[in-house]
VMD Tcl script that draws the C-alpha trace (Angstrom):
set ca {
  {254.57 94.29 126.38}
  {251.66 93.00 128.42}
  {251.54 93.24 132.20}
  {249.21 90.55 133.55}
  {248.64 90.46 137.30}
  {249.47 87.33 139.26}
  {246.39 85.18 139.49}
  {244.22 82.37 138.25}
  {243.49 82.15 134.51}
  {241.90 80.02 131.83}
  {243.91 79.42 128.66}
  {242.19 78.28 125.49}
  {243.38 77.73 121.98}
  {242.83 80.37 119.31}
  {239.57 82.25 119.09}
  {237.45 79.61 120.80}
  {236.73 80.33 124.46}
  {235.97 76.68 125.23}
  {238.89 74.73 123.67}
  {240.99 74.75 126.80}
  {244.51 73.48 127.33}
  {246.03 72.10 130.49}
  {246.25 68.97 132.55}
  {242.99 67.17 133.20}
  {241.94 67.37 136.85}
  {241.88 63.58 136.94}
  {245.62 63.56 136.16}
  {247.45 63.23 139.49}
  {251.00 64.51 139.84}
  {252.05 61.05 141.03}
  {254.13 60.77 137.90}
  {256.02 63.73 136.58}
  {256.15 65.17 134.05}
  {252.54 65.36 132.87}
  {251.53 66.28 129.32}
  {249.90 69.66 128.68}
  {247.20 68.87 126.15}
  {244.26 70.31 124.26}
  {241.04 69.27 125.95}
  {237.57 68.65 124.54}
  {235.30 71.72 124.54}
  {233.83 72.40 127.97}
  {232.16 75.22 129.90}
  {234.44 77.62 131.80}
  {233.57 76.01 135.15}
  {235.07 72.68 134.01}
  {238.22 74.17 132.49}
  {241.61 73.52 134.06}
  {242.91 76.52 135.94}
  {246.33 78.08 135.38}
  {248.38 80.11 137.80}
  {250.21 82.93 136.03}
  {252.99 84.41 138.12}
  {254.89 87.50 137.04}
  {258.59 87.24 137.82}
  {260.87 90.17 138.78}
  {262.54 89.99 135.34}
  {259.20 90.70 133.58}
  {258.77 87.13 132.38}
  {256.06 84.75 133.55}
  {255.91 81.31 135.12}
  {252.82 79.39 133.98}
  {251.53 76.58 136.19}
  {249.02 73.97 135.03}
  {246.94 72.92 138.05}
  {249.78 74.24 140.20}
  {252.60 72.49 138.31}
  {255.18 74.70 136.54}
  {255.56 74.15 132.81}
  {258.62 73.40 130.76}
  {259.86 71.90 127.52}
  {261.04 68.39 126.82}
  {261.54 67.05 123.32}
  {259.81 70.07 121.76}
  {256.61 69.46 123.77}
  {254.98 71.25 126.72}
  {255.03 69.45 130.08}
  {253.95 70.18 133.65}
  {256.46 69.27 136.37}
  {256.06 68.98 140.09}
  {257.72 71.67 142.19}
  {260.73 69.50 142.99}
  {261.81 69.00 139.37}
  {265.54 69.22 138.86}
  {266.55 71.30 135.84}
  {268.30 68.96 133.43}
  {269.01 68.93 129.73}
  {265.81 66.93 129.17}
  {263.53 68.65 131.71}
  {263.55 72.30 132.68}
  {260.90 74.56 134.16}
  {260.72 77.54 131.81}
  {259.88 81.20 131.87}
  {257.54 82.62 129.22}
  {256.64 85.89 127.50}
  {252.93 86.54 126.84}
  {252.77 88.85 123.83}
  {249.46 90.37 122.73}
  {248.75 89.48 119.14}
  {246.70 92.60 118.46}
  {244.70 95.18 120.32}
  {241.18 94.06 120.98}
  {238.04 95.97 121.84}
  {237.00 96.17 125.50}
  {235.11 93.11 126.66}
  {236.47 90.82 123.97}
  {238.91 87.99 124.51}
  {242.63 88.75 124.50}
  {244.81 86.82 122.08}
  {248.45 86.16 122.87}
  {251.39 84.21 121.68}
  {253.06 82.37 124.56}
  {256.75 82.44 123.79}
  {259.69 80.65 125.34}
  {261.62 83.41 127.12}
  {265.02 82.07 126.12}
  {264.20 82.15 122.49}
  {262.88 81.21 119.16}
  {259.75 79.19 119.93}
  {256.31 79.29 121.46}
  {253.23 77.24 122.21}
  {251.68 75.64 119.12}
  {248.51 73.53 118.97}
  {249.46 70.57 116.79}
  {245.95 69.39 115.97}
  {242.28 70.22 116.46}
  {241.84 66.79 118.02}
  {241.37 66.70 121.81}
  {244.11 65.19 123.96}
  {246.90 66.30 121.60}
  {249.99 67.52 123.42}
  {250.95 71.18 122.93}
  {254.23 71.68 121.05}
  {256.86 74.33 121.69}
  {258.07 75.19 118.19}
  {259.12 78.15 116.03}
  {256.26 80.62 115.49}
  {255.35 81.93 112.04}
  {254.84 85.53 113.20}
  {251.62 85.56 111.15}
  {249.18 85.00 114.00}
  {248.05 81.58 112.83}
  {245.14 80.14 114.79}
  {247.25 77.31 116.20}
  {249.77 79.85 117.62}
  {247.25 82.12 119.38}
  {245.93 81.66 122.90}
  {243.02 83.27 124.70}
  {244.00 84.15 128.27}
  {241.14 84.97 130.66}
  {241.66 86.18 134.23}
  {239.38 84.68 136.86}
  {238.72 87.38 139.48}
  {239.02 86.32 143.08}
  {236.30 87.25 145.62}
  {238.22 90.40 146.56}
  {238.03 91.65 142.93}
  {235.36 94.15 141.85}
  {233.09 91.70 140.02}
  {233.27 88.28 141.64}
  {232.24 85.31 139.56}
  {232.73 86.98 136.19}
  {235.47 86.04 133.77}
  {237.51 89.03 132.66}
  {239.59 89.10 129.47}
  {243.21 89.51 130.49}
  {243.59 92.86 128.68}
  {240.89 94.41 130.90}
  {242.32 93.06 134.13}
  {245.82 94.33 133.28}
  {244.75 97.88 132.44}
  {246.01 97.46 128.86}
  {244.43 99.98 126.52}
  {242.73 99.03 123.28}
  {243.19 100.81 119.98}
}
mol new
graphics top color blue
foreach p $ca { graphics top sphere $p radius 0.5 }
foreach p [lrange $ca 0 end-1] q [lrange $ca 1 end] { graphics top cylinder $p $q radius 0.2 }
display resetview
């Protein structure tokens, strides 16, 4: 099991480091929920930031531009902090499972799985602005089920300004 530190991250789809997912910055939280979508390729500096927070139970809460994520109708949504858990809208906890060991300095691939079972994040299309699904995973590491998670060091970290693959920042060892 992976142990990512609390912090700011970039999440991109599959092996591409610039096919990010999230909420566009121009998308205000005036209406909730907001879709979590695949975005057009962009440099890291323009990518939406995620807050990954480790919970005491070992699971994670993932926040898109500060808004916690959840599932509604088999799709991934970002809710404001005051969302009421209902049958149709619930802020969820997630497991981030490494797909395979990677060499130092390379990107870290994960499946992002619904903690309460049986499904995970799935990119439905290569087209930008497509909402991310939460659906059963194949277990075969298909490109649309894998996510690159990159920690963004804060100024107090050893190498400010550099993007660090999540496996390096967590102390995870490579095979």
